[in-house]
N, C-alpha and C positions, 0 to 999 in steps of 0.2 A: 364538477367532475370527480367521480370516485375511482380509485384504482382497484381493479380486481385483485383478490388475494388467492394464492395458491399454496396448499400446505403439505402436499406430498410429492415424492419424486415421480411416482406413476402418473399423477394427473398432469404434473408440469411437462413431463416428456410427451404425453399423449397431445397436449395443447401445441407444443412446439413442432412436433410432427406434422400436425394439421397446418401450421402456418408454412412450414417448409413445403408441403405438398401444393399449397396455393402459390408458391413462388415468392413468399415474402422473405425478406432479408432480416434476420434477427440481430439486434444489438444488445449487449448485455453489460450491466454495471453490477459486479458483486460488491457488497458491503457488509459490515457488521452493524449498520444502523447508526443512529445518532448523527444524522446527516448534517453537513455544513456545506459552505459555499464550494469547498473543493470537490465534494461529491456531485453538487448541482452542475459544476462544469463538466463532469464526466457525463451526466445525464443529457446535458444540453448537446454535447458532441455525439452521443449515441443517438439522439433524436435526428441529427443530421445525417448519420451514417446508415440507419436502418429504417425499413418499413414498420418494424415492431421493436418497441423498446422495453426490455426486461430489466428489472432490478431485483436483487436478492438482499434480504435482511436476515442474516444468521450470525450470532455471536458464537464463533466456532471453538468449542472446549478443547479441541486437540491441539490447537496452537498455543494454549496458555499452559505455563509451567504450574507446579504445585504451589509456588509462593508468589504467583502472579495475580492480576486484578480481574479474573473472570467474573467473580460474584459481584463486584461493584462497577463493572465496565458499564458506562452510561447508556440508558435505554429510553427511548421515547418513540414508540411505534405509531402512535397517532400522528405526532409531529412529522415524523419520517414520511407517512403516507400522504399528509397534506403537501410536503415539499414535493414529493414524487408526482403528485397530481398536477401541481403548478408547472412541473418540468414536462409534462406529457407522457409520463410512464403509462404503458399499456397494462402491465401485469407486474405485481410484486410476488415474488416466490419467497414465502416466510415459513420455512419448514421448522419443525420442532427437532430437538437433538435426537429424540427417540426414532425419528423418521430417517435422520442422516446416519445415525450409529446405532442400529438395533442391536439387541442382545446377541452376543457371540461375535461381534464385529471384530476383524483382525486384519484387514488388508489396508496397507499404506503405501504412499508414493514417496520416493526418495531421489532427489536430484543431487547427485553426490558432491561434485566440487563447488558448485555456485552456493550451496547452503554453508560451506565452511566459512569460518571467520566472521567478522562484524557481528551482526545480530545473531547469526548461527552460533558463534561461540559463547555469546552471553546468554542465550536462550536455547539450550539444547533441546531438540525436538521440534522446535518452533516451525522450521520450514517443512519438516515432514508433515505437520498438521496442515500447514498452508497449501502445499501441493496437493494433498489428499482432498481436501474440502473443495479446492477450485476444480479439480477433476470431476469430483461428484456433481458440482454445480453445472459444469460444462455438460456432462452427460444427461442432466435433467433439462437444461434450458436449450441445448443444441444450438448455440449462437454461431453466427458467422463472424462476427467481430466482438471482442470484450475489451473494455476500457479500464484502465487502472492508473491511479496516480503515481508520479514519480517520486513523491516523498518517501514512499517505501521502495526505494531503488532496488535493493537486493531482492525483495519479493518480486518486483517486476521482472527481473532478469531470471529468477528461478521459474516463474511461470512461462516466460517466453521459451526457455530451454525445454521445459516439459511439454509444451505444446508441439515444438519442433520435433523432439525426440519421440514422441508417442503418436505422431501423425494425427493430431487431433482436427486439424483443418480449420482452426479458429485463429483469426487474425488478432494478435495480442498488441494493443495500442497503448503507448504510455503518454499521459497528459501532464503538462507543466504543473509544478507546484503552485497551489493558490496560497497567498500569504495575506496576513492582516496588513493594514497601512504602515504599521511600524516594522514589518519584515518577518514577524513570527509565522512560521508555517502552520496553516490550518490543520487542526488535530481534534479528533474526538476526546483525546486525553487532556486537552487544554482546560477542559471543564474542571478537571481536578485541582487546577493551579489557584492558590490564594492570590490577591492582588500584588502582593510583594513577590511572590514567586513568579507571576506572570511577568513582571519587570525583568527579573533574573534570567528568565528564560530566553530573553533576547539575546543573551550571549552567543546561542548556537548560530543564529543567522548573522550576527555581527562578526563572528570568528570567520564564517565562510566567506562574508563580503571581504573582509581583510586579505584572506588568501586570493580571492578572485582579483582584487585590485593589484596585488603583487604580480599575479599572473599577467594581467593586462599591461603592466608596465615592463613586462618582458622576463620576469623570473620563471625559469624553467626547472629548477632542481627541486626534486620532489620533497626532499627533507626541509628545505627552506620554506616552501610553501606550507608544509605541515606546521613548522615552527611559527610562522606568521599567525596561523589560525589559533595555535595553542597558547600563544602569548595573549591573544585577545580573551580566551576562555578564562585564563588564570587571572585576569583582572576582576573577575566577577565572583564575590564570595557566595557560597551556598549552591554553587553548581559543582556536582560530582561527575567527572568524566568517565564514561565507560569505554569509549574508544574514539579516536580521531585518526582516520587513515586516508591516504591517496591510492586509489587502485585504478586498473585498467577499466574503461567504462564498459567493455563487452565481457571480458572473461572474469572480472573482479580479482585478478591477480594483484598482489601488492606491487607498488611501483617504487624503484630505487633509481637514483641517478637523474638523468634528464627526461622530462616528460616530452615525448615526440608524438603521441597520438591522443585521442579522446580519453580523458581520464574523469573520475568522479571522486570528490572528497566527501567522505561520509563521516557523520558524527552522531553519536548517541550519549546522552548525559542525563543524570538525575538531577531534577530541580525539587527540592524536597523529597518527597517519596514517589514522584512521577518521572517515569522515564520518557524522554522525548528523543526523537531522531529528526535529522535534517541532512540535506546534501547539496552539492554544487557541482555542476559539470564544468569541465575545462576542455576547450577544444582548440588546440594549436592552429 
C-alpha cells in the first residue's frame, strides 16, 4: 500500500471537502516528520476514530528561533511514508514552505496566556508559529478530530485553547507519552544524542518519577515536589536545566503551596546541545 501525497493547501482542502460531503469523518495527525512509535500511536488512534486518516509532514520554520535547529532537524520522508502506510494512513499532506508562507505572508495567531512561561519563555515566538501552522493545517485538512502527543504538553494546551476560542469545530485529543523501555520519552530529537548523552538524558524521566513517587506517598507541597525532582536532576552531570516547574494542568498557572487539583510537572533541559522536554501529570 502506498500513501497518496498532497502538496498544496488548495488540493488538500478540495479533497477534504469531498470527504465531508460524502459523510466521512476525518482524523488528523499533524507532525514534523521523522516518525517514531509515539507518532504511530497517534496514527493508530486516528485510524480508530475516523473514516479517513490524514497525516501532515511539515517542518514548520516559523516555530524555530534564529539559533535553533531548523536546518538540521531530522528528516526521512521515505521512511515516514512507509510507517504511515503501515498505520493505514489514507493521505499525507506534505506542503512546501513556499505554499504555507507565500511571499508577503504576515498573518499569525497568538494564544496569549498559555504561551507564556515554560517553553514560551525559552523560545520566544515559538507558540505563535505553532498556533499559526496548526490553524493553517486545520483549514486545509478540515478534520473532525486531531491527535497530539502529551509530551509537548504546553503545545497541546495552546492548541486546545485556540480551537475553542476560534470555534474551529475540531476535537483536539491528547495522547499519552510513549517511552523507551528505560523511561526516556520518544522524541525525534533523541537522534541527536550520542550514546553517553542518551544515558544522561534519562535524568529527565527519573526526576519526574521521583516527584511522582513523592506525590503518591502523600506529598502535596508544590515546592517540595519540585525539590524532589530537582535533586535527581542535579545528580547527573552534563545536564543543563532550562526549567522545572509545577503548574495547573489546565491553565498552566504556576502552583504554590498545596496541590489540590490536577497539576503537571514540566521539565526542559539541555543534554549536550540537544534540548529535551518531558512532563508528568499529578491528579490528587
